[in-house]
N, C-alpha and C positions, 0 to 999 in steps of 0.2 A: 457336450457331454457323451460318454460312450453308453452305447446301448446296454441295458442290463440283461444278462442271461439267466433266467429263472427255469432253464429246461431240467434242471436236475433236482428241482424242489420236490417232485414226485417221488423221488428216490431216497429219501430220508426215513429212518427208521428211528424211533426213540423207545426205549425201555420196553417193558411189559412183554418180554419174550418168554415163551414157555419154557425154553430150555436153551442151552448152548447150540444145539443141532439147528434150532430155529434160527438163531442169530447168526450162525454161519452160512446158512441157506441164503438168507437175506444178502449178506455180504458177497457169496458167489453170484447172485443175481444182479449186482451193480448197486446195491443200497449202501448208503453211508450209515453207520450206526453211530449214534450220539449217545453216550452213557449219562450225561448231565443235561438239565434242563437248559436248552439254549435261552429261553425267554422267561427269567426267574420272576420278571415283573408281572408278566401275565397270570392273572388268577383265574381260574376256571369258575364261571358263573355257579351260584349256589343252584342246586337242582331240587333242594327242599321245597315242598309245598307249604303254603302257609296253612295253619291249623284250620280245620273247619270249624266254624261257629256252631256251637250247639245252644240251647235254650240257656243254659247257664252262662254264656260267654257273650251274649247279646250287649251291645252299647247300652247304657241305661237310658230309659226314656223312648226307646225306638224299638217298635216292633217289626218284624221282617216286611209287612206290607208298607210301612212308612218309609223304610229305607229304599224299597224297589220304586215307589211313587217319586222319592227325591231324585233318582236317576233320571226321570224324564221331565224335570223341571228346570228351568235356567236358574242362573244365580239371583235373578230378580223376583223369582216365584211367579212369574206372570206368563212364561211361555211354556205351554204344555207340549213338549216334543213327541210324546206318543200320540196325541191328537193329531198334530202336524203330519208325523209319518203316515198316520191312518188315512188322513185326507189324500197324500200324494200317492199311497198304495191304492185306495178306491178309484182315483183319477187313472191311473196305470192299468187296473183290472178294467175298468170300464172301456178303455180305448185300445186294448192290446189284444190281438194283433191288429195292425193297421189294415183297413179295408182295402183290398186289392183285387181288381179283375185280371186274374193271370191269363185267362184266354186272350183278353184284348191285347196285353203286352207282348204275347207271342209274336204278334204281326205288327207292333208300332214301337217307336223309340220314345223313352221318356225325355221329356225337354224339347222334341220336334213335333210329336203328334199331340193332340188334344188329350187332357186327362179325362176318363170317363166320369160321368155325372155322379155316381154312387161314391167314387173316391173324393171328388171336390166336396160333396155334402158331408162325407166322413171328416175331412179336414176343417170344414166351417164348424161343424159341431164340436170337434175337438178343441179348437181354438175358443169357441164360445164358453165351453165349459171350464177351460183353463182360465179365461179371463174372470169369469164367475166366482170361481174359488179364490183366486188372488184378490179381487176387488172386495170380496165379502169378509175375508180375514186381515188384509192388509198386514201381512207378516213377511218379512224379507226372507226369513229361512224358509218358509213355505212356498214363496215365490221361486227361490232358487231351486227346490225340490220339484216343482211342478215344471219348471223350464228344463231341469235335467230330463225328466220323463219324456217330455215333448221332444226334446233332442234325440231321445232313445226310439221313439216312434218314427221320428223322421228316418233315423239310420236303418230301422228295420223295414221301412217302406222302400228305401232306395235299394236294399239288398233283395226285396221281394220283386221289385220292377226292373231289376237289372238285366 
C-alpha cells in the first residue's frame, strides 16, 4: 500500500474569510481554498447547554438532595460510594507522604542497603491500616481504591528514595 501524504492538510482553508483580500493572501501563502464543505456528512456537535433546572423544573418527587444522594449509591442501593471514597481518601491522607529518611538515602542505595527502621515501621503500619479497612468493609470497590492508594504511596516512596 502506498504511503499516504498528509503534509498539505494544514494548508487548507475553508470559508469564513473576512474578504477577498484575506482569501487571496491565503492562496498566495500556498493554501488551497475550498468553497464547499468537503465533509457534508460531518455535523458539528451542538454547543447548546442543557437548561439549568430551577425549582419549577425539578423531576417530580425528588428534591435536589435526593438526586445528589443517588449519585453516590450503586444500582442495588447497598453501596454508598461517597463513604467508600471518603475511607480511601482518609487512608491516603493518613499515610501521605511516605516516611523517608532522606539523609540516610544520600549515602545508601535502595535495594542494596538496609531500610531504616522508621520506614519499615511506616510500611507495616500502612499495610495494617489497609488490611483493617478492607477486612472491616469487605467491599471489592473499596479494596481496589485502597490498593490504588497503596501503589501510589509506593511510587512516591521510590521517587523520594531514588
